[in-house]
N, C-alpha and C positions, 0 to 999 in steps of 0.2 A: 561344523568348522573343525579344521584340521588342528590337531595338537602340536605344539611345538616340541621337538626332541632336543632336550638342553644337553644330553650326553654328546651330541654331534658338533655343538659349540665349544669354541674355545672359552676360557674364562672371561676374558674382556668383552667377548660378543653376548654372553648371557644376559646382562644387564640390559644391554641395549635391544636385543631381539625380545626379552619379557616385555619391556615397555613399549615396543611396537605393537605386541600382540593384545597387551591390556587397551592401548588407545584405540586399536581397531575394533576391539568388543565395544567400547563406550561408543565409538562413532557408528556402530551399527544399531545401537540401542537409541540413540539420539541424533539421527541423520538431519534433523532441520536446525540444530543450534548454530547461531551466527554470534561472531565477537565484533563488536562495533565500537567505533570510538565515541566517548562521550565528551563532547566539546562544549564550552560554553556558548551562550547565544553571542557575547561579545567577540569570540573568535570566529564563530560563524558568519557574523556580521562582516567582519573585516575580510575573510575569505571571500564573501558573495562579490566585494569590489574586484577580485581578480576573473569573475566570470566571463566577460568578453576575451580574456586572454585565454582561458582554459577551453572555451569554446572552439578558438580558432587553432588552439594546439591539437584538439580531439579532431577537427576536422581535416588537418592536415597529416594525421597519424603519428603526430610526435608525442612521446611518452614524457608524462611529468607525474609528480607527487608533491605531497605537501610536506613542509617542514613546520616544526613546531615554533610558535603558534600559526603565524602567517606567511611563512616563506614559500614560495614556488621554487621546486627543484626541476629544472627541465633537462632532459637527456637528448642530445642533438650530436650526430655525428661522432660518437662515441665520448662525448664532454659532457660535463655537467656544468650548468649555468643556474646561479642561485639569484633569483628575483626577490627583492624586498618590498617593492611597492608597486602598484598597478601602472603608475606612470614608468617605472624602469621597465616594466613587462611590455608596454606598448611600445617604447623605444627599441626594446631587444626584438620584437616582432618586426618593426620597421628595417631594421640592420639586417635581418634574415631575409627580407622581401617577403614575409608570410601575411601580410594585411591585405584581404582580399576587397576590403570596401574602407571607406573612411570611419573610423571608429569613433563612437562618441567620447567626448572628452570625460576622462576618469577624474572626478572631482576630489576634494580633500576628504579624509575620513570624518564622518560624522561624529560629534562628541559622544562617547558612549556613557551610557547610564550605568552605575554601578550596579552588580547584580544583588548586592546586599543593601540592606536598609537598617539605619541606626534606630534602635528602640529607644523612646524617651524613658528617663527615670521618673517622670510624673506619674503616682498611682491615681487611679481614677474611682 
């Protein structure tokens, strides 16, 4: 690996260049490290309701990303459209003329079970 010549850099460049060099060394040692979002089961369940919409967007090559926790941010023709519910998403796809088939009706969100459980104070 080539050594960085610090004297050839301006003072404001040294810190940045050294950081890049160190991160490059770390990446060489750990090439398979992945950073993934850790989302709750409730969030994943709500996002799954958008599945029909996201599949259609992928099929049409339209870029989208997730807003937290369950907003769908769609980039189309240089503009950003924020979708809050699956119903709004289907409506928007219809307005854009992107639905290839008749979509199944997106039902209301199921009641979510809390991820925590309250422990009783009774001792056994």
